[in-house]
C-alpha positions as CSV (number, residue, x, y, z in Angstrom):
1,X,-31.9,-18.7,28.8
2,X,-31.7,-16.0,26.0
3,X,-30.5,-17.4,23.2
4,X,-30.6,-13.9,21.4
5,X,-27.0,-13.2,19.5
6,X,-25.3,-10.2,21.0
7,X,-24.6,-7.3,19.0
8,X,-22.3,-4.7,19.9
9,X,-23.1,-0.9,20.4
10,X,-20.5,0.4,18.3
11,X,-19.1,-0.6,15.1
12,X,-15.7,0.2,13.1
13,X,-16.3,2.3,10.2
14,X,-15.6,-0.9,7.6
15,X,-18.3,-2.8,9.6
16,X,-20.9,0.3,9.7
17,X,-20.4,0.7,5.6
18,X,-21.1,-3.3,5.2
19,X,-24.1,-3.0,7.4
20,X,-25.5,0.3,5.0
21,X,-24.0,-1.2,1.7
22,X,-21.9,2.2,1.4
23,X,-18.3,2.9,1.1
24,X,-16.1,3.9,4.2
25,X,-16.1,7.5,2.7
26,X,-19.7,7.7,2.6
27,X,-19.8,6.6,6.5
28,X,-17.2,9.2,7.2
29,X,-19.5,12.0,5.4
30,X,-22.6,10.8,7.4
31,X,-20.5,11.2,10.5
32,X,-19.3,14.7,9.3
33,X,-22.9,15.9,8.7
34,X,-24.0,14.7,11.8
35,X,-26.5,12.4,10.5
36,X,-24.9,9.2,12.6
37,X,-23.2,9.4,15.9
38,X,-19.4,8.7,16.4
39,X,-17.1,8.2,19.1
40,X,-13.6,9.1,17.9
41,X,-10.4,7.7,19.9
42,X,-6.8,8.8,19.5
43,X,-4.3,7.9,22.2
44,X,-1.6,10.9,22.8
45,X,0.8,10.9,20.1
46,X,-1.1,8.5,18.1
47,X,-1.3,9.9,14.4
48,X,-4.6,8.3,13.2
49,X,-7.6,7.6,15.2
50,X,-10.1,5.1,16.0
51,X,-13.9,6.0,14.8
52,X,-16.7,3.8,16.3
53,X,-20.2,4.2,14.7
54,X,-23.3,4.0,17.0
55,X,-25.1,1.1,15.4
56,X,-28.5,2.4,16.8
57,X,-28.1,6.0,15.2
58,X,-26.7,3.9,11.9
59,X,-30.1,2.1,11.8
60,X,-32.4,4.7,12.4
61,X,-30.8,6.8,10.0
62,X,-31.0,3.8,7.5
63,X,-34.9,3.2,8.6
64,X,-35.6,7.4,8.2
65,X,-34.0,7.0,4.7
66,X,-35.3,3.5,3.7
67,X,-38.9,4.2,4.4
68,X,-39.7,6.7,1.6
69,X,-39.3,10.3,3.0
70,X,-35.7,11.0,1.9
71,X,-34.6,8.0,0.0
72,X,-32.7,10.1,-2.6
73,X,-30.8,11.8,-0.1
74,X,-28.7,8.9,0.9
75,X,-27.8,7.9,-2.7
76,X,-26.9,11.3,-3.7
77,X,-24.7,11.6,-0.4
78,X,-23.1,8.0,-1.6
79,X,-22.7,9.4,-5.1
80,X,-21.0,12.3,-4.1
81,X,-18.6,10.8,-1.6
82,X,-17.9,7.8,-4.0
83,X,-17.4,9.4,-7.4
84,X,-16.8,13.2,-6.4
85,X,-20.0,13.7,-8.5
86,X,-24.0,13.3,-8.4
């Protein structure tokens, strides 16, 4: 029997932020810029939407930015969204 833990395919933005060690606004920024995939669900008449982040796209984005090439880009995004400045 496979005892491997089951991982969700989609995460709430708060969980995605914890995994990436960034703020929720940074996750929203990455979604807005198309750097990670997200699904937005809103029922008719509902004011706020539920945003779910693709775990595989988040991991791929983090892998691309942690292996050297664009390392500063992710931290620059975080600085802009968290503090309003770089």
